[in-house]
N, C-alpha and C positions, 0 to 999 in steps of 0.2 A: 694766351696763345696755347696751341696744342703742343704736346711733347715733341712731336715730329718737327715742328718749325723751331722750337727752342733749341734742339740739339744741333741746329745747323751752324751756330757760331760758338766755337769753343774759345777758351781763354786765349789771349794773345801770348805767343811764346816769348821766352826770354831774349831770343835773338832772331832777327829777320834780316835777310841779305838783299841787297840791290846791286846788280852787276851792270857796269857801263864801260864805254870805250876810254882808253887812257886820254884821248884828246878832250873829253868832256869834264873831267874831274875838277880842274882848277876853276872852271866857270861855275860849276855847281856849288863850290865852297864859297858862298856869299858871306864872307867873314864880316864885313861892315854891317850887315843886318844880323850877324850872329845866327846864321841859318844855312841850311843846305837847300838849294834851289832846284826843283824838278820842273821840266817843261812837259806837262802832261798832254798826251795826244788825244784828240777826239776819238771816242770809241768807234765811231763809224769809219775811221781810217786805220783801224787795226790791221795788222798783216793777215790774220786769219779771220775772215768775216763770219765763218761758220760758228765761232765761239760766241757770237752775239745773238744768234738766231733764236736761241732757247729762252733767254731772258726776255727778249722782245715778245715772243709768242705768249709767255706767261703773263707779262704786263698787259698785253692786248686783251687777253681773255678776262683778266680781273677788271680792266677798264670797261669792257663791253658789259660785264655784269653790273657795274655801278650805273652805267647809262641806261640799262634796261629797267633799273629801279628809279631813274630820274634823280639820282643822287650825284652831286658834285664831287669831284676827286682831284687830289693833287696830281694824279697821273695824267690828267688832261694837259698839263703843262709839257709833258714829255713828247716830242715830236721826232721819232726815229733817231734817237740818240744825238740829236743836234746840240743838246745842252749837258751832255754827259761826257766826262773826262776821267781817265783813271791812271794810276802809277802802280806798278807791279813790284812785289817783293817775294822772296821765296825762303822757305825754311828747309829746302831740300839739300841733299849732300852735294858736295862739289863733284862735277864731272866734265868731260871734254864738251859736252853739248852746252853746258852753262857758259863756258868760256868762249866757245866758238860762236854761239848765237847771241849773247848779250854783251860780252866784253871781258877784259882781263883785269878790271879794277873792281873790287868788291867793297861796298859800303855796308857796315854792320850797325844795326839799330837795335835799341831796346825800347819797344813802344808800350810797355806794360802800364806806364802811368800817363800816356799821351792822352790829351783830351779829345782828339779827333777820333772818330771810329774807323778802324781798319777791319776789312772783311775778308775772311777766308774764302777762296774760290770753292765752290761746291760742284762736285762732279756727280752727276746722276746718269742713270740709264733712262731711256725714254719712258719706261714704266714708272720710274720714280718721279719723273717731271709731271706725269698725269696725276699721280697721287698728290704731289705738292699742291697742284691747283685746286684739287678737291678739299684739301685741308684748309687752304686759305679762304675758299668760298664758304666752307663750313664755319670758320671763325667769324667771318663777316655776318653770316646769317644767325650766329648765336647772340649777337647784339642788336639785330634788327627789331626784336620785339620791344626794345626800350623805346617808348614814345614820349611825347612831350608832356604827357600826363604823369610820367614817372617822376621819381624824387630827383632833385638836382644832382645828388651823389651818383645815381645811376646814369643820368644823362652825360655827366662828365666822364664817367667810366667808359661809356660808349664812344664818346669823342676820342678819348685817349687810345682805346683799343684799335679803332679805325686809323687813327694817325699812325700808331705803331706798325700796323700791317703795311700801310702805304709807304712808309719811310724804309721799312725792311725790303720792300719790293723795288723801290727805286735804287737801292744799292745792289740788289740781285741782278738788275738789268745788265750790269757789266761784270758780274762774278759768277754767273752760272755757266758751267761747261759740261759738255757730254763726256762720259767716262772714256779716257784714252790712255795712251802710253806715257803722257807727260804728267799724270796725276801725281807721281812720286815727287815732283818738284815742290809740292806743297805751297802753291801760290797764294799770296794774300794781296789785297788791293785797297788803295784809298780811292774813293769814287767822289769826284766833285761835280757840282752842276753850276753852269754859267749863269750869273745874275745879269740883269739889265745894266748896260754901260759898265761892265765889269773890267776894272783896270788890270786884271791879271790876264786878260785875253789878247792874243795876237796871232798873226799868221807867220809861220816859220818860212825860211828861205825857200823850202821846197813846196810851199803853198799849203801845207797842212795847218789846220787850226790847233792852236795850243792854249793851255791855261796854265799859269805859273802856280806852283805850290811851294810854300816855304815851310820847312821843317826846322824847328829850333835845333841848333847845333848840340845842345845839351843831350839830345837823344841818340846822337852818333857816338857809338862806342869804339869803332875801329875802322880802319881802311887797310885792306891787303891788296898788294900789287903782285900779280902772278907773272913770271917771266920764264923765258927759255934762253938758250945761248945767244939768239939773234937779238932779243930785247932786253938783255940784262942791263946794259949800260944805260939805255933809255929810261928804264924803270927806276934805276938808282937816282938818276937826275930828277925824275918826277917825285920820288920819295922825299928828296931834300926839299923840292918846292913846297910839297904838302906840309911838311914839318915846320918850314918857315912861316907859312900861313897860320898854322895851328899856334905857333908860339906868340904871334901877334895878338891872338885873341884869348883873353883871360878865361872864357868859357870853354875853350877848346881842350878837352881833356881825353880825346880819342887817341887810340894807339895806331901807329902806322908801321906796317911790316912788309917785308918782301918775301915772297914764297916762290920757290922754283916749281915749275910744272914738270911733273914726272912724264917721261916719254913712254 
């Protein structure tokens, strides 16, 4: 892959955060399964539809290129995000926007040894997106000269390279964003794709499609509950409930703390 593409995914940071509402946290701590449960929303139902336009356009351009060459592609399985779900995390600094937009409970994770791939959202100008497409097509064209008469080693290298490009693009569908004021949040995403008869799939009470994702609780390093004068007592009670759940689970080694919101 080209240096331009390789540079897109940095190493996973030591700590990533997920903010949620206080009413959600107990249900998320699925202690019996020794995991944290997330209900991933279908990417077509995201609040800001604009953020999905760019990944879709990139995918469609690459898929059209494969079709013009008569070459099958995993991207043919993607139908306007119907199979794509994501959960968001951030490495950004705490501010009022985070708490007001996402919730006053912060889950803290260390995913550096996690087996599943988490992708950093990639912020581009429109000019950069055009360049990214050119780079991907160039990478594809660089292996098209490998034919069935080539050695088995070269043929397997071709298959692997095309597979890598497509898998990278399948994740980018839900992680490409246009440069904006929220770039400082440092957003990362797990991107999951629904399988046939997937037991993780369900419809939420609001009619939205969801896909459940279970993260082993061993990767949860801490939970912080933010409070002000009005929510102080409520958060103290919630803190005790979380600690009780943690103490029932031998794998639960995460810290639980209260933090006052500065006015």
